[in-house]
C-alpha positions in Angstrom: 0.1 0.1 0.2 1.3 3.0 -1.2 2.5 6.3 1.8 -1.0 8.4 1.5 -1.1 12.1 2.6 -2.3 13.1 6.6 -5.6 14.4 4.9 -6.4 10.6 3.5 -5.2 8.8 6.8 -7.5 11.3 9.0 -10.1 11.1 6.6 -10.1 7.0 6.8 -10.0 7.2 10.4 -12.8 9.6 11.0 -14.6 7.1 8.7 -13.7 4.2 10.6 -15.9 5.7 13.1 -18.6 7.1 11.5 -22.0 5.4 11.3 -22.8 6.3 7.8 -21.1 4.3 4.6 -18.1 5.9 3.8 -15.8 4.9 0.4 -13.0 6.6 -0.1 -11.3 6.8 -3.5 -7.3 8.2 -4.7 -7.0 11.0 -7.3 -7.1 8.1 -9.8 -10.3 6.4 -8.6 -8.7 3.4 -6.9 -11.0 2.4 -4.0 -8.7 3.2 -1.1 -11.1 2.3 2.0 -14.5 2.1 3.0 -16.0 1.5 6.2 -17.5 -1.1 8.2 -21.4 0.1 7.5 -20.5 0.5 3.6 -19.7 -3.4 4.0 -22.8 -4.1 5.1 -24.3 -2.6 1.8 -21.7 -3.7 -0.7 -21.8 -7.2 0.6 -17.9 -7.9 1.4 -15.5 -6.8 3.8 -12.6 -4.0 3.0 -9.9 -6.7 4.6 -11.3 -9.1 1.5 -11.4 -6.8 -1.4 -8.5 -4.5 -0.2 -7.8 -1.6 -2.9 -9.3 -1.9 -6.2 -8.9 0.5 -9.5 -11.9 2.3 -10.2 -12.7 0.0 -13.3 -13.1 -2.7 -10.8 -15.3 -1.3 -8.3 -17.3 0.4 -10.8 -18.3 -3.2 -12.0 -18.2 -5.4 -9.2 -20.6 -2.9 -7.2 -22.9 -2.3 -10.6 -25.0 0.7 -11.0 -28.1 1.4 -12.3 -30.9 3.7 -12.8 -34.2 3.9 -11.9 -35.5 2.1 -15.0 -33.0 -0.6 -14.7 -30.3 1.3 -17.3 -26.3 0.7 -16.4 -24.9 3.8 -15.3 -21.8 4.5 -16.9 -18.6 4.6 -14.4 -18.2 8.5 -15.3 -21.7 9.1 -14.5 -21.2 7.9 -10.8 -20.7 10.4 -8.2 -17.3 10.1 -7.3 -16.0 10.0 -10.9 -18.0 13.3 -11.7 -15.9 14.8 -8.5 -12.4 13.4 -9.6 -12.9 15.1 -13.2 -14.9 18.3 -12.2 -13.3 18.7 -8.8 -17.0 19.5 -8.1 -19.4 17.8 -5.2 -22.0 15.5 -6.8 -24.8 14.3 -5.9 -27.3 10.8 -6.8 -29.8 8.5 -6.4 -29.1 5.2 -8.1 -29.5 1.0 -7.6 -26.9 -0.8 -6.6 -26.0 -4.6 -7.3 -23.3 -5.8 -4.3 -21.0 -8.5 -4.9 -23.2 -11.3 -4.0 -26.0 -10.3 -6.3 -28.2 -8.2 -3.7 -29.6 -4.9 -5.3 -29.6 -2.0 -2.9 -31.4 1.7 -3.8 -28.8 4.5 -2.2 -28.4 7.9 -2.0 -24.7 9.1 -2.9 -23.0 12.5 -2.1 -19.4 13.0 -3.1 -16.8 15.5 -2.6 -13.5 16.3 -3.3 -10.7 15.6 -0.5 -8.2 18.4 -1.2 -4.7 19.2 0.8 -4.4 23.0 1.9 -2.8 24.1 -1.2 -6.2 22.6 -3.2 -4.2 19.7 -4.6 -6.9 16.8 -5.2 -6.0 13.9 -3.0 -9.5 11.8 -4.4 -13.0 11.8 -3.1 -15.2 10.8 0.0 -18.7 9.4 -0.9 -21.5 9.2 1.8 -24.2 7.0 0.8 -27.4 5.4 2.6 -30.1 2.8 1.6 -33.2 4.8 0.7 -36.5 2.7 1.6 -39.0 2.8 -1.1 
């Protein structure tokens, strides 16, 4: 695992204490951490999956819109944050690694250092009752 900036380390530490599901990626979209509440929705523990490039996690946790049409990876909130360096929000259906579907709301935002350099992105998400 590469050395991470202190802001990323502290964000990961904070996420480990929160009850909201949190998903953290680096500036290239590589998954670097998700917390225990996220494990319940994603279907696997982070210790089992470890870090994953964007193309792997975006296909492992397949996202669709309300009409069951696949959402292109570049339209996912985390990828919008990384490309456009702005917060993004969406409601989508995800299929976890076990094939179960979950309707979720996702809010993602950039993680920057004090100089404004993009260090990655954070997604907070939660299940939506239908």
